[in-house]
C-alpha positions as CSV (number, residue, x, y, z in Angstrom):
1,X,97.3,45.9,71.2
2,X,97.2,47.5,67.8
3,X,95.3,50.7,66.9
4,X,94.1,51.6,63.4
5,X,92.8,55.1,62.8
6,X,90.3,56.3,60.2
7,X,91.3,59.0,57.8
8,X,90.1,60.6,54.5
9,X,92.1,60.3,51.4
10,X,93.0,63.9,50.3
11,X,95.2,63.0,47.3
12,X,96.8,60.1,45.5
13,X,100.5,60.7,45.0
14,X,101.6,57.4,43.4
15,X,99.3,55.1,41.4
16,X,101.6,52.1,40.8
17,X,99.9,49.0,42.2
18,X,102.5,47.9,44.7
19,X,103.6,51.4,45.8
20,X,100.3,53.2,45.6
21,X,100.3,56.0,48.1
22,X,98.3,59.0,49.1
23,X,97.9,61.9,51.5
24,X,95.4,61.0,54.2
25,X,93.8,63.5,56.6
26,X,93.4,62.2,60.1
27,X,91.3,65.0,61.6
28,X,93.7,67.7,60.6
29,X,96.9,65.8,60.6
30,X,97.9,64.8,57.0
31,X,100.2,61.9,56.5
32,X,101.4,60.1,53.3
33,X,100.5,56.4,53.6
34,X,100.6,53.3,51.4
35,X,97.3,52.5,49.7
36,X,98.3,49.3,47.9
37,X,96.0,47.1,50.1
38,X,92.9,49.2,49.1
39,X,93.1,49.5,45.3
40,X,89.4,50.4,45.2
41,X,89.8,53.5,47.4
42,X,89.8,56.9,45.8
43,X,90.1,60.6,46.8
44,X,87.4,61.4,49.3
45,X,87.1,57.9,50.6
46,X,87.7,56.9,54.2
47,X,90.2,54.3,55.1
48,X,91.5,52.6,58.2
49,X,95.2,53.0,58.6
50,X,97.8,51.1,60.7
51,X,101.5,51.8,60.8
52,X,101.5,53.7,57.5
53,X,99.3,51.3,55.5
54,X,95.6,51.7,54.7
55,X,94.2,48.3,55.5
56,X,90.4,48.7,54.7
57,X,88.0,51.2,53.2
58,X,85.1,52.3,55.5
59,X,82.0,54.4,55.2
60,X,82.1,58.1,56.3
61,X,79.6,57.2,59.1
62,X,81.8,54.5,60.5
63,X,84.9,56.7,60.3
64,X,83.2,59.5,62.2
65,X,81.8,57.1,64.8
66,X,85.3,55.6,65.4
67,X,86.9,59.1,65.5
68,X,84.3,60.2,68.0
69,X,85.0,57.2,70.2
70,X,88.8,57.9,70.1
71,X,88.1,61.5,71.1
72,X,85.8,60.4,73.9
73,X,82.7,61.7,72.1
74,X,80.9,58.4,71.6
75,X,77.3,59.0,70.7
């Protein structure tokens, strides 16, 4: 089973297409991840990340719902 976690892009540290990267906030834990698979994502957007790669952009509502479920706060 694989788990992908939503996070908010705090900054973009490399804008080259294949090595595009940024700092993403996962509820207080900030990690630098690869953003090459989501070229449309920008600072303030939410992405789903798996093993150091952002694999999709999601809405803030979807990100909050998913985080709530992971924390046991499903509403």
